[in-house]
C-alpha positions in Angstrom: 31.6 152.2 225.3 35.5 152.8 224.1 37.5 150.2 224.6 41.3 150.8 226.2 42.3 149.3 222.4 40.0 152.4 221.0 42.0 154.5 223.1 45.4 153.0 222.6 45.1 153.1 219.0 43.8 156.6 218.3 46.7 157.6 221.3 49.2 156.4 218.4 47.7 158.5 215.6 48.6 161.6 218.2 52.1 160.2 218.9 53.1 159.1 215.7 52.8 155.6 216.8 54.8 155.7 219.8 53.2 154.1 223.1 54.3 156.9 224.9 53.1 160.6 224.5 54.5 163.9 225.5 52.3 166.8 227.3 52.0 168.9 223.7 50.7 165.5 222.3 48.5 164.3 225.3 47.3 168.4 225.1 46.6 168.4 221.0 44.3 165.0 221.7 42.7 166.2 224.4 41.8 169.6 223.0 40.6 168.1 219.3 38.3 165.8 221.5 37.0 168.6 223.0 37.6 167.5 226.5 39.1 170.8 227.9 35.8 172.9 228.1 38.0 176.0 229.3 36.0 176.6 232.3 36.9 174.3 235.5 38.6 171.7 232.9 41.1 173.3 231.5 44.7 172.7 230.0 45.8 173.4 233.5 44.3 170.8 235.2 45.5 168.3 232.2 49.4 169.4 232.8 48.8 168.9 236.9 47.0 165.5 236.0 49.9 164.9 233.2 52.8 165.8 235.9 51.2 163.0 238.8 51.5 160.5 236.1 54.4 160.7 233.5 57.5 159.3 233.7 60.6 160.9 232.4 58.7 163.5 230.5 56.3 161.2 228.9 52.7 159.3 229.2 52.7 155.5 228.9 49.6 153.8 227.4 49.1 152.5 230.6 48.8 155.3 232.7 46.2 156.4 230.1 43.0 155.5 232.6 44.8 157.3 235.5 45.3 160.2 233.2 41.5 160.2 232.5 39.8 159.2 236.1 42.2 162.9 237.0 41.0 164.8 234.5 37.3 163.3 234.8 37.4 165.1 238.1 37.2 168.4 237.0 35.7 167.6 233.8 32.7 165.8 236.0 32.5 169.5 237.8 32.5 171.6 234.6 29.8 169.8 233.1 27.5 169.0 236.4 28.0 165.6 236.8 29.5 162.5 238.5 33.1 161.7 237.9 32.0 158.1 237.3 30.2 159.2 234.5 32.2 161.6 233.0 35.4 158.7 232.9 33.4 156.8 230.1 31.8 160.0 228.2 35.8 161.2 228.0 37.0 158.0 226.9 34.3 158.3 224.1 35.4 161.6 223.4 39.4 160.8 223.1 38.5 157.1 221.3 36.6 159.4 218.9 38.9 161.6 217.8 41.7 159.3 215.5 42.8 162.2 212.9 45.3 164.7 214.7 43.8 168.6 213.0 46.1 170.6 211.8 43.4 173.3 210.4 44.4 175.7 213.0 48.3 176.0 212.1 49.4 178.9 211.2 49.5 180.0 207.7 50.8 183.0 206.2 49.0 186.3 206.2 48.0 188.0 202.7 46.5 191.2 205.2 48.0 194.5 203.4 51.7 194.9 202.7 52.5 191.5 204.1 52.1 189.6 200.5 54.5 192.6 199.4 57.3 191.9 201.9 57.5 188.2 201.2 56.9 188.3 197.8 61.3 187.8 196.5 60.6 188.6 193.0 60.3 192.3 194.1 63.0 192.5 196.1 66.0 194.6 195.5 69.7 195.4 196.6 71.8 193.4 197.5 68.6 191.2 198.9 67.3 190.7 195.8 71.1 188.6 194.9 69.7 186.0 198.2 66.9 184.3 195.8 66.8 182.7 192.7 64.1 184.0 189.7 61.3 181.5 191.4 61.7 183.2 194.5 63.1 180.7 196.2 66.4 181.3 198.6 70.0 180.0 197.4 70.6 179.7 201.3 74.9 180.5 202.0 75.5 180.6 197.5 73.1 183.4 197.9 75.6 185.8 200.7 78.5 187.6 199.0 80.7 188.2 202.0 81.5 184.8 203.5 83.8 185.1 206.6 87.2 182.9 205.8 88.3 181.7 209.3 91.3 180.0 207.3 94.0 182.1 209.3 95.8 181.9 212.7 93.0 183.8 214.0 89.3 185.0 212.7 89.3 187.5 209.7 93.2 187.1 208.8 93.5 188.4 205.3 97.4 187.3 205.1 96.7 183.7 205.1 99.5 181.4 204.0 101.9 184.9 203.4 104.3 184.3 206.1 107.7 183.5 206.0 108.8 180.2 206.9 112.0 181.6 207.7 110.9 184.0 210.4 
């Protein structure tokens, strides 16, 4: 059975060393641990439980047991077990999930014409001037028409030409 220190160390992995977690971090942790089954125990159940125990939009590690007990009600209903059996099961799943899984992060698509559209070496015209030879953007230096807002009003082209005698 998972101890409180196991849960706390797993939580700090998902919160990047903090003792409190946002709703997004908790959802990521519970999803990676496969606690959210998408049937009767979903992220909606987790969000509702999170909102009950949060303080200033974060959940402190001391309130983690309360959150797990609340989510265990939906988890037990989905797995057809008692809530008392679901709580240690959820704690074991959460404690064994130490490394956040970022393999599902969005990657650049190379299907169809996307690879041609994102290849800066094939750009022409004014777009070509915004990238160097390696395809890296030049940023603000790659833009030729920069606004000069040094005058009294925006786009005033005669800055510093006003005669002082008038």
